[in-house]
C-alpha positions, 0 to 999 in steps of 0.5 A: 989168650984168644983172638976173634975171627975176622969180621968178614968171616962172621958177619955174613950169616948174621947179615942174611938173617937180619935182612930176612926178617926185616929188622935193623940189627946192630951187634958190636963185640970188643975185647974188653982190655984192648978195645980190639973189635971182634965183631961189628955188624949193622948201624952201630953208630946210630943213637937210640933211647937207652931205655932200661939199659940206663939202669947201669949208669943209674946204679952207679949214680945211686951207689956213688951218692949213697942213695943205694946201700948194697944189693938188698938196701934200700927196699922201697914199697911199690905203688899199686895204685899207679900201675897194673904191673905186678912189679909195682905192687911189691917191695923192690930192692936194688937186685930185683930192680935190675933183674925185673927192670922196675921203672918206678924204682929208677924214678924214685932214685932220680927223685932222691938224687934231684935234677942238678945232681942227676944232670951232673952225673950224666955229664961226668959219665959222658953218657950218650948225647947227655940230653936229660931235657925230657919230653918237649914241654913236659919238664920231665927229664928227671924221671923220663929222659931215658924212656923213649925221650931226649937221652940217646946213646949208640951201640958204639958208645955203649961198649966204650962206656962198658969198657971204662966201667970194667976198668973201674975208670969212671968218675964215681967211687970204686965201690959204686962200680963194684956194687953195680957189677954185683947186682946186674943179671947173669946169664950163660951163652953155651956153645955146646962144647964146639969151641971153648966152653960157655960164656958167663954173661952179665947184661941189661936189656932195654925195650921201647918203641921208636917215635914217629914224625909227630913224636908218638911211640910207633908200636910197629917199630919196637926196639930192643937192647942187650948190653954188658960183658961176658967172660970165659977162660982166656978172655973178656968182651963187652958187647951191645946188641940193638934190634929195631923191628918193623912190626909189633912184637909179642915178646919184649924186644929187649928179651928178644935181643938178649936171647938172640945175642946169647945164642950167637955169642959163641960163634962171634968170639972164637978162640 
């Protein structure tokens, strides 16, 4: 059994780094079993589009409805005529979908679910603001509501959703929850032997842009998510990291948030 450092002890160096680069950064880490806070710094109650972190609840929906079968089925063909993204020109299965964050696979999945079933799942899961109306006047909620559109969730809500997921306490089948866990990307957060060994981390990134007053994505305000859970001997935590920038980013913002979080995790939850 282990406990985290006090929040005051760990928050200071990260707050200084955030102020130095101008980003708005929220990081929240909870003990997965008890919900006890191990680290919380930044505006973690602010709702933002989930972007590709929504692939976690989408996988739960897909497996529960029987649209998704296992880690490798179904494999759907890409649509090279619709995008220059290499991920759109090949066949994609559930594991590759989560690993490579393939948008068209998500949209094919929601189309197979249909609007009513999709809406019912979002309501049952209690996900964020539950708003799948989509972009104003476009009637595109089924395929775009989570993509810088109407659906929004806060980091605090992300970690509570993940706690329920790890406890297998969501209103979908146990198999749907097990299969979703099986296809999420896996990483390592290595402390170099300074504390208590490396963390094994499962998580999902998400990237996008905040919208300006007229509703247009603002390329000067990229946002990046990394959400999931981490384990090592003696403990399991859930986490959410959200970064909102103030200038265009050469790197996908979700990957930047992921890399920063993996570097910092070992010192956020010490034995």
